[in-house]
Every structure is written in structure tokens, then in C-alpha cells.
C-alpha positions as CSV (number, residue, x, y, z in Angstrom):
1,M,171.9,28.4,108.3
2,A,171.1,31.2,105.8
3,S,173.9,32.2,103.4
4,A,174.3,34.6,100.5
5,E,173.6,31.6,98.3
6,T,170.5,30.5,99.9
7,C,169.1,33.8,100.9
8,P,169.8,36.4,98.2
9,L,169.4,40.1,99.2
10,N,167.3,42.6,97.3
11,A,168.9,45.8,96.0
12,P,170.0,48.5,98.4
13,H,167.1,50.8,99.2
14,P,165.9,53.3,101.9
15,P,164.4,51.5,104.9
16,Q,160.7,50.8,105.0
17,E,158.4,50.2,107.9
18,G,159.4,46.7,108.8
19,S,163.2,47.4,108.7
20,I,162.6,50.7,110.7
21,H,160.6,48.7,113.3
22,A,163.3,46.0,113.7
23,F,165.9,48.8,114.0
24,E,164.0,50.6,116.6
25,H,163.4,47.4,118.6
26,L,167.1,46.5,118.4
27,L,168.6,50.0,118.9
28,P,169.7,49.6,122.5
29,T,171.3,46.2,121.7
30,I,173.0,47.6,118.6
31,K,174.5,50.5,120.7
32,S,175.7,48.4,123.6
33,S,177.2,45.8,121.1
34,L,179.0,48.5,119.3
35,I,180.6,49.7,122.5
36,K,181.5,46.2,123.6
37,L,183.1,45.5,120.2
38,R,185.1,48.7,120.4
39,H,186.4,47.9,123.8
40,K,187.2,44.3,122.8
41,H,189.3,45.4,119.8
42,S,190.9,48.4,121.5
43,K,193.2,46.1,123.5
44,H,194.6,43.9,120.7
45,S,193.4,45.3,117.4
46,P,192.9,49.1,117.6
47,D,192.9,49.5,113.8
48,Y,189.2,48.3,113.7
49,F,188.2,51.6,115.3
50,A,191.1,53.8,114.3
51,A,188.8,56.0,112.2
52,V,186.9,57.0,115.3
53,E,189.7,56.9,117.9
54,S,189.1,60.5,119.1
55,V,185.3,60.0,119.3
56,S,183.8,59.2,122.7
57,D,181.7,56.2,123.3
58,A,178.7,58.4,123.8
59,D,179.3,60.2,120.5
60,L,179.9,56.9,118.7
61,V,176.4,55.6,119.6
62,A,174.6,59.0,119.1
63,F,172.6,57.6,116.3
64,G,168.9,57.0,116.0
65,V,166.3,55.7,113.6
66,E,166.8,58.5,111.2
67,D,170.5,57.3,110.7
68,L,169.4,54.0,109.2
69,V,170.1,55.1,105.6
70,C,170.0,51.9,103.6
71,V,168.9,48.3,103.8
72,R,169.0,45.1,102.0
73,V,166.6,42.3,102.9
74,G,166.6,38.6,102.2
75,T,163.8,36.1,103.1
76,S,164.4,32.5,104.3
77,S,161.9,29.9,105.4
78,Y,162.3,31.1,109.0
79,G,162.4,34.8,108.8
80,L,163.8,38.1,107.4
81,H,167.5,38.9,107.2
82,I,168.0,42.6,107.3
83,F,171.3,44.2,106.5
84,G,171.5,47.9,107.4
85,K,173.8,50.8,106.8
86,V,173.8,53.2,109.9
87,R,175.3,56.6,109.7
88,L,177.4,57.7,112.7
89,P,176.4,61.4,112.8
90,K,179.1,62.5,115.3
91,T,182.0,61.0,113.3
92,H,183.5,62.4,110.1
93,G,181.6,60.2,107.5
94,G,181.6,57.0,109.5
95,Y,179.0,54.2,109.1
96,I,178.5,50.8,110.5
97,H,176.9,47.8,108.7
98,I,174.6,45.7,110.9
99,R,172.7,42.3,110.4
100,M,169.4,41.9,112.0
101,F,167.0,39.1,112.0
102,V,163.2,39.0,112.4
103,G,161.7,35.6,112.9
104,G,158.4,34.1,114.0
105,G,155.1,33.3,112.3
106,G,152.0,35.1,111.8
107,D,151.3,38.8,111.7
108,G,151.1,39.5,115.4
109,E,153.8,41.6,116.9
110,D,153.9,39.3,119.9
111,E,154.8,36.4,117.7
112,K,157.9,38.0,116.3
113,T,161.5,37.7,117.5
114,Y,164.2,40.2,116.9
115,K,167.9,39.5,117.0
116,L,171.1,41.5,116.2
117,H,173.1,38.9,114.3
118,G,176.2,41.2,114.1
119,I,178.1,44.3,113.3
120,Y,180.3,44.0,110.3
121,T,184.1,44.0,110.8
122,E,186.5,43.7,107.9
123,E,189.9,42.0,107.7
124,K,191.7,42.1,104.4
125,E,195.1,42.3,102.9
126,D,196.3,45.6,101.3
127,E,198.6,45.7,98.2
128,D,201.7,45.2,100.4
129,G,200.3,42.0,101.9
130,R,199.6,43.6,105.3
131,K,196.4,42.9,107.1
132,C,194.0,45.8,107.4
133,Y,191.2,45.8,109.9
134,R,188.1,48.1,110.3
135,A,184.7,48.2,111.7
136,I,183.9,51.8,110.6
137,M,182.8,51.9,107.0
138,G,182.5,54.9,104.7
139,E,179.6,56.2,102.6
140,A,180.9,54.5,99.5
141,D,181.2,51.0,101.1
142,E,178.5,48.8,99.7
143,L,176.2,46.9,102.0
144,E,176.9,43.2,101.4
145,W,176.0,39.9,103.0
146,F,178.2,39.1,106.0
147,N,178.1,36.3,108.6
148,E,177.9,36.8,112.3
């Protein structure tokens, strides 16, 4: 399994053709996964989506290819690991971080496989030792390696 140690990511940069194509291919999956993740956390851990609690599901997923603002890519022996920062245009400065995978051999489109490996969720302790949870990132949050 690839990790930050075995598959270093390049520097953050605007998406290029390959990343844009993967994002386009996975866009319906990304949107449905974000809605499912929101509903899952709304019952037991609403803090994950507190930043967008007044935003409807439809507005939350009202993003398109033009909202993929930054990517970092790592290469392993079995494919490309693409980490993307996606602007949520109908929120007040919200972003999600996603992890996509493009596998397969050869140059032919039919030979490639595309998979959404995950949407980043964060759990950390604040200065007071309380747990903080979030799935909605900000513009200043850096795009880093995360596991599924």
C-alpha cells in the first residue's frame, strides 16, 4: 500500500490535464460520497460539517471541474495518487480535500481505472485537550497526504 514515505507527492500546483480528467471521471462519485459522509456524521459527530450546517446538500455539491484548484501527485508502481483541493463555491470559503487514484497500464483510456480513495476528515486535539473534528477545510489549509 502506498504511503507518504513510499510515494512522495510533488509540490502543490494547478491541476493539469491528467488530474482534470480523473476529477471529471470521478465527479459523480465525489459528490455522492460527500453527501453520504455528511449524513453519516450528522447523527453522531456533527462538528465535521459544522462549517456548512446551513448549506443544503445540493449547494454543498454545487462544484465542478473549475473548482479543482490545486493538486499534488505521487507515482507508485501501480499508478498515480492524486490529492486535490476542491472549492465549495456555495459555501463561505469552504474546501474539501480528496484522494483519487488512477491505475492501469498503457496509454489507452480503456486500460485505466479511476477510484476515489477518500475525502479527508480531520480529528485533532485543541489547546484545551478537546477533540476537534472537521471535513470542511479552508483556503489556507495545505493539501497533505492522507489515508483512506
